[in-house]
C-alpha positions in Angstrom: 197.5 55.6 47.6 197.4 58.5 50.0 199.9 61.3 49.6 201.9 62.7 52.5 201.9 66.4 53.0 205.0 67.7 54.9 204.8 71.0 56.6 208.3 72.4 57.0 208.8 75.6 59.0 211.9 77.5 57.9 214.1 79.8 60.0 214.1 77.9 63.2 217.9 77.7 63.7 217.6 79.7 67.0 215.0 77.2 68.2 217.3 74.3 67.4 220.1 76.0 69.4 217.7 76.6 72.3 216.5 73.1 72.3 220.0 71.7 72.3 220.7 73.8 75.4 217.8 72.2 77.3 218.1 68.6 78.5 217.2 66.0 75.8 214.0 64.9 77.6 212.8 68.5 78.0 213.6 69.4 74.4 212.0 66.2 72.9 208.8 66.5 75.0 208.5 70.3 74.4 208.8 69.8 70.7 206.4 66.9 70.8 203.6 68.8 72.6 204.0 71.7 70.2 203.7 69.6 67.1 200.8 67.8 68.8 199.0 71.1 69.1 199.5 71.8 65.4 198.4 68.4 64.3 195.3 68.7 66.5 194.2 71.8 64.6 194.4 70.0 61.3 192.7 66.8 62.7 189.8 68.9 64.1 189.3 70.6 60.8 189.4 67.3 58.9 186.8 65.9 61.3 184.6 68.9 60.7 185.0 68.5 56.9 184.5 64.7 56.7 181.1 63.9 55.1 178.5 62.1 57.2 175.7 60.0 55.8 172.2 61.3 56.6 170.8 57.8 57.3 171.9 54.2 57.7 173.2 52.8 54.4 172.2 49.2 55.1 172.9 46.2 57.4 176.4 45.5 56.3 177.6 49.1 56.0 179.3 51.3 58.6 176.9 53.5 60.7 176.7 57.2 59.9 179.5 59.2 61.4 182.1 56.5 61.1 184.4 58.6 58.9 184.3 61.5 61.3 185.0 59.3 64.3 187.9 57.6 62.4 189.9 60.8 61.7 192.9 60.6 64.1 196.4 61.9 64.6 199.2 59.5 65.5 202.7 60.2 66.8 205.3 58.3 64.8 208.3 57.7 67.1 210.3 56.0 64.3 210.4 59.2 62.3 211.0 61.4 65.3 214.2 62.6 67.1 215.4 65.2 69.5 214.9 68.0 66.9 212.1 66.5 64.8 208.7 65.2 65.8 206.3 63.5 63.4 202.5 63.2 63.6 200.2 61.8 61.0 196.7 63.0 60.5 195.0 60.0 59.0 191.9 57.8 59.0 191.6 54.5 61.0 190.8 51.6 58.7 191.1 47.9 58.9 189.3 44.9 60.4 190.5 45.5 63.9 188.5 48.7 64.2 185.1 47.3 63.2 183.6 46.5 66.6 184.4 49.4 68.9 182.5 51.1 71.7 181.0 49.7 74.9 178.5 47.5 73.2 180.6 46.8 70.2 178.3 48.7 67.9 180.4 51.7 66.9 182.6 51.0 63.9 185.8 53.0 63.4 186.7 51.1 60.3 186.4 53.7 57.6 187.9 51.4 54.9 186.2 53.6 52.2 187.9 56.9 53.1 190.2 56.8 50.0 187.1 56.6 47.7 185.7 59.7 49.4 189.0 61.6 49.5 190.2 60.8 46.0 187.1 59.6 44.1 186.6 56.7 41.8 185.6 56.2 38.2 182.0 56.2 39.3 182.1 58.7 42.2 183.4 62.3 42.3 186.0 63.1 44.9 184.9 64.8 48.1 188.2 65.6 49.7 188.3 66.5 53.4 191.9 65.7 54.6 193.8 67.8 52.0 191.6 70.9 52.3 191.8 70.7 56.1 195.6 71.0 55.8 195.5 73.8 53.3 193.0 75.9 55.3 194.6 75.4 58.7 198.3 75.3 57.7 199.0 78.8 59.2 196.8 78.3 62.2 198.6 75.0 62.9 202.0 76.6 62.7 200.8 79.4 65.0 199.5 76.8 67.5 202.9 75.0 67.4 204.7 78.3 68.0 202.6 79.4 70.9 202.7 75.9 72.6 206.4 75.7 72.2 206.9 79.2 73.7 204.7 78.2 76.7 206.6 74.9 77.1 210.1 76.5 76.9 209.1 79.2 79.3 207.8 76.6 81.7 211.0 74.5 81.5 213.2 77.6 81.9 211.3 78.6 85.0 211.7 75.1 86.4 215.5 75.3 85.7 215.9 78.7 87.3 214.1 77.7 90.5 216.3 74.7 91.1 219.3 75.3 93.3 
């Protein structure tokens, strides 16, 4: 089973206070776009690290590049609130993702991603998700910080121009 990695940024009491002073919609949306920016950094790195087959593996196998195409990030509203936003960087898998694209020939069903990430008895692990998080953890936090500063400044400017 896949593990969840939680990135927790400490020392944001001032940020929480500033968010509570803004309207709920502005605070939630500002926080969501900033966490989105951080998740995007990790997702892009995971896509770059995902292995790609050099040639077709056979008639009933996914085409080369399926694993790279299937790395996504997803907002989880059930785990999000005014002061907490949750995004998962994961891999699409399942029958409903098999026939994608305009002609139905691009599969996004990377059902085998766990075997690649964690290995099997017969295959060595070739992790791409976990190393992507480890390598880009600081860059993702920096992207979130910068995006949140931009968004708060933008919303403050909007509030100050209103009569």
